[in-house]
N, C-alpha and C positions, 0 to 999 in steps of 0.2 A: 504493498500500498505506500502510496505517496505523500510524504509527510508535505502538506502543502507550505511556502513561504509565501509572505504575505505581499512582495513586492520584487520589484529589480533590485533594492536596495539592499533588500535584507539577502537576496541572492547573494549580490556581491560579497558582503561582509561573512557571509557562510562559506564563499568559495574562499577567501584572503585566507579565512581562518586555516583551512584545510593546505592550502601551499603553505601556510608557515609552520604547520604543523609536518605535513611532509617533510620540510627542511629539519626541522627538530630531530626526527627522527632519522635521518641519514637519507631519503627516497628522493631527494632531489638530484638532478645529474646537471650543474652548473647552469647555463641557461636553456640546455633543452629538457624532453620529458614534458608533458602536460597533465594539465586536469582541467575539463571543464564542465560547464553546468548548464542546463535550457533555462531561458530566462523566463520566471513566471508571463503566463497570461501571452507566450508567443512560442508557440512550439519550434518554428524555423530559426529561432533566434540563441545561439547561444555564447556564454562566457570563458574566456580563454585567456592561456597570460600571455603578453606581448613578446615578440622576441628578440629577446637582450635582457630582461629582468629577471635573476636568480630569485628561487622560489623565496627565498626569504625577505626579498625587497616588493614582494605583491600586498599590495593595499586594494580595499574596497575599488578607489576609484582610479585605479591604474590601469584594473582588467579591462582588456580588449572583448568587444562584441563583434558578433559574425552571424551571416543567415548562412542557410544549406548552400545555397550557390557562392560563397567562396566570398559577399562582399563586404566588407568590412563597415560597420555601423556607425563603432564608437572604438576610437586608435586614443583615449588620453594621452598616450606614454609619448606617438607621436612614431613608434618601433615595429609596427605594423606585428603578421604575426608567422608562426612556421608553417609551409605551405604542407610537410608531413602530418604536422598536428593537426591540421586541417581534417584534413584528407581521413585520417583515423574516425576523428573524433565525429565527423560530419558524417561517418559511412553508419558509426553505432545510433548517435541520434536519429538517425531517419527512420532506420530499418526496428526499430526498439523506443514507440513512445513511449514504454515504460521506464525506460533508464534515463534519469534525468543526470546525473552526474556520470562521468567516463573517468579512472585514472590510469595514467597510463607512466610506466617507470622503466629505467636503465639499471637498475641495479646491479652488483657483482654478484649477487644470490639470482637474481633472475634472468640475469644473461646466461649465467651457469647453466639452469634449470633450460632456460629455450634453447642450449645447444645440446641438452641430453636426448636423444633419441628416444626413451624411451619415458617422459618423459615425467608429470610428477606422482609417483610412489605413495600408496599409503602406510608410510614408514612412522605418522604421527597422526598425533588426532588432529591436528592443525590442517594434516595432507588429506585427512579424512573428510574434514568440510568437502572438499571439494570432488569426493569419490564420483565417478561419472556424472559432474556438473562445470566439465571445464574442456572449454574447447580450443584447438592447436589451428595456425595458419602457417602457410609454409614460406618462408623468407622471398619476396619476390627483388629487394633492391630496397633504398629509402626508398617510403610510401610517399611521391608526388604524381601518381598516374590517378586520375578519377576513379579511372578503369576498376581500381584496384578494391574499390568501395564495395562493389557487391559480393565479393569475394570474402574481403574481414565479415560483412554481415553473415555472409553464410556459416564460417566457419566458427564465429559466436553460437547463433542457432539459438539455441530458446537460454544458453546460460548467462552466468553475470561473469563468468572470468574469461579470460582469453591468454594464450603463450603465443609470444610473436615469434616463430620462431629465429633464432639468429639474433633475436632483436631484445626482449624485451617481456614485461608483462602488463596485461589490462585488467581491471575490475571496476565494477558498473552497475549502479542501482537506483531505486527509487530517492533516495537524498546522497546529500554527501556523506554523512555520517555512515550510512551502509557500506556506499564505496570506497572508503577510506577505512572501516571494519573489515571488511573484505580484505583490502591489498596488504594489509597489516597482517593479517593470518597467513595470507599466499605467499608473499616475504618471507615470512617466521619458518612454512611448512619449505621454501625455497633453499634457506640458509641451512636449516636441519641435515634436508636430504645433502645437502652440498659436501657438509661435513662428514655426516655417516657414510658416507661412500668412500670419501675419502681417509676416513680411517679405516678400512679396509678389512673389518669384523664380520662376521657372520650377518645376515638382517635375519630380524626377527617380525617378520609379515603377520599382520592380522589377519581372520579368516575374510573372505571379501563377504558376509554376512555381516559381522560387524563393523565391517568398512561399509557398508551401504547403510546399514543403521544406524551409526553415528553422521554419514552425509544428510539423511531422512532427518531427523532428529536437528542437526542445526537449520533444514530448510524448513521446519517450520518455524512460524512468525517470531521473530526476534526483534521487535522493534523496541522492546521495552529494555530490551539488554545493552541493542548497538545504541539508543541515545544516553541512558545512562553513562555509556563509556562515554560518547559524544561529549557530552556537557563536563564528565570530569578532566577532560582532554582540553578542552573550551578554557576550565577551570586553571590546568595548570599552564596556558598558554600566556594567561591574562595574569598571574602573579609573575611570570617570568618577563613577560613583553608588554603588560600593558594592553590599552585595547588599541596599540595605532595601526595594526590589520582591517580595522572600521574606517578609516580615514580614508 
């Protein structure tokens, strides 16, 4: 279920907070990687980072706004947006009206998972959240061609998570809180898998039934837990950085 935001100002503040929290969690990649959010009341418009600001520099007022055709509707920073970011995010926003926020990362753990032929293994409870609920998109080069959007949407399918092979990770959801919560789980699952496999010890794999049951339990409505976690993160952000992200 979508958690409605009152207006564009509220959406900008929520998304700016997500960028700041992602930077604090080490989910940034300089001026690269992206998080987007649909503008309330305008299904074909979304907010995204300007191409030239670090995640930690994002504020509510400097976010760019773009439509589904790539036309910049607002560019307060005067930096434009990353073409690949537009292609990837517009693909998923257009294909899935239920996904209001899309988050894309290029972390070492995520890239390691993206380069693994076996994909995400059910080695941890975090990973089992995605059992049977994650897509894979083969690498086609830097995503600057609009015709790749159809294949990105196809490979995401009904899921809320996607591995871009040889590239990085994507999570998406009906709210910023949901997309961020998923990404934290997926990133930790990827890092744990990387460390487990590097250790070279025999693997303790759960039964398929246990993995499926875990995924099913995670898929039950968790809005309350996700929102409680998100509010706790916002309190931590404001204790450490104040409310500057809202400016």
